C-alpha positions in Angstrom: 0.0 0.0 0.0 1.4 3.4 -1.0 0.8 6.4 1.2 0.8 9.9 -0.4 0.7 13.1 1.6 -1.6 15.8 0.2 -1.8 19.3 1.8 -4.3 22.1 1.3 -6.6 24.4 3.2 -10.1 25.5 3.9 -9.7 28.9 2.1 -12.1 31.7 3.1 -12.8 35.4 2.7 -15.3 37.7 4.3 -17.8 39.8 2.2 -20.5 42.0 3.9 -20.0 40.1 7.2 -20.5 36.7 5.5 -17.9 34.0 5.5 -17.4 32.6 2.0 -15.4 29.5 1.2 -13.3 28.7 -1.9 -14.5 25.3 -3.2 -12.8 23.7 -6.2 -14.3 21.1 -8.5 -12.0 18.4 -9.9 -11.9 17.3 -13.5 -13.8 14.2 -12.3 -16.6 16.5 -10.9 -15.8 16.1 -7.2 -16.0 19.2 -5.0 -13.3 19.8 -2.4 -10.7 22.1 -1.0 -7.6 23.4 -2.9 -4.9 20.8 -2.2 -2.0 19.0 -3.8 1.0 16.7 -3.3 3.8 17.5 -0.8 7.1 18.0 -2.6 10.5 17.1 -1.2 11.8 19.7 1.3 8.5 21.5 1.7 6.7 21.9 5.0 3.0 21.0 5.1 2.1 24.7 5.2 4.4 25.6 2.3 2.7 22.8 0.2 -0.8 24.2 1.1 0.2 27.8 0.2 1.8 26.7 -3.1 -1.1 24.5 -4.2 -3.7 27.1 -3.3 -1.7 29.6 -5.5 -1.4 27.1 -8.3 -5.1 26.1 -8.3 -6.8 29.4 -7.5 -4.2 32.1 -8.0 -4.9 33.4 -4.5 -2.3 34.6 -2.0 -3.4 33.4 1.4 -2.5 33.8 5.0 -2.5 30.6 7.1 -4.5 31.0 10.3 -2.5 29.5 13.2 -4.1 26.9 15.5 -6.1 24.9 12.9 -5.1 21.6 11.4 -7.3 18.7 10.3 -6.4 15.4 8.8 -8.0 12.4 7.2 -7.2 9.4 5.0 -8.9 8.2 1.9 -8.4 5.6 -0.8 -8.0 6.9 -4.4 -10.9 5.4 -6.4 -8.9 4.7 -9.5 -5.8 3.5 -7.6 -6.6 0.5 -5.4 -3.1 0.5 -3.7 -2.9 4.2 -2.9 -4.0 5.9 0.3 -3.9 9.7 0.5 -3.1 11.3 3.8 -4.8 14.7 3.7 -3.6 17.6 5.8 -5.9 20.7 5.8 -5.1 24.1 7.3 -7.3 27.2 7.4 -6.3 30.1 5.2 -7.8 33.5 4.5 -7.5 35.9 1.6 -8.7 39.5 1.0 -9.6 41.5 -2.1 -8.5 39.0 -4.8 -10.2 37.3 -7.7 -10.2 33.5 -8.1 -8.6 32.3 -11.4 -8.7 28.5 -11.3 -6.2 26.3 -13.0 -8.0 24.9 -16.1 -5.5 22.1 -16.6 -6.4 20.6 -13.1 -9.8 21.8 -12.3 -13.3 22.2 -13.8 -14.2 25.1 -11.5 -13.4 27.1 -8.4 -15.9 29.4 -6.7 -17.1 31.0 -3.5 -19.8 29.3 -1.5 -21.4 30.1 1.8 -21.3 27.4 4.5 -24.5 25.5 3.5 -23.7 25.6 -0.2 -20.2 24.2 0.4 -21.5 21.6 2.8 -24.1 20.4 0.4 -21.6 20.3 -2.5 -19.4 17.7 -0.8 -19.9 14.1 -1.5 -17.6 12.8 1.3 -18.3 13.0 5.0 -14.7 13.6 5.9 -14.7 16.9 4.0 -18.0 17.9 5.6 -16.5 17.3 9.1 -13.4 19.4 8.2 -15.6 22.3 6.9 -17.7 22.2 10.1 -14.6 22.2 12.2 -13.2 25.2 10.2 -16.4 27.1 10.3 -16.6 26.7 14.1 -13.0 27.8 14.4 -13.6 31.0 12.3 -16.6 31.9 14.4 -14.6 31.7 17.6 -12.0 34.1 16.0 -14.7 36.7 15.2 
């Protein structure tokens, strides 16, 4: 069994006192968070920041104190387990420009829209945890 580390973040911004989340849609049509493979020599946070920039063109600030993890099997690769590490990251006053080579779409959603777009429970749990964390910051 091969284990692959993938890092990303629950990326959010605030507009008119509403918290909005950046949700990406993979080429396969699955909604999730911006994320990607950890490269040699990178910290988990560096990977998350780089992948967010590559996938959405956003410059983000990692929020200290939040880290969520989960494991999942890759549907097309029976012998691969991905270890997902998710941080919390905020951006301000930027426009999302998604990477068309890797994604079908990337857009802002409120909490309920994002929650309802997710197919997998592990992503729903991470979003709920992140939303609770953000509300405690406010």
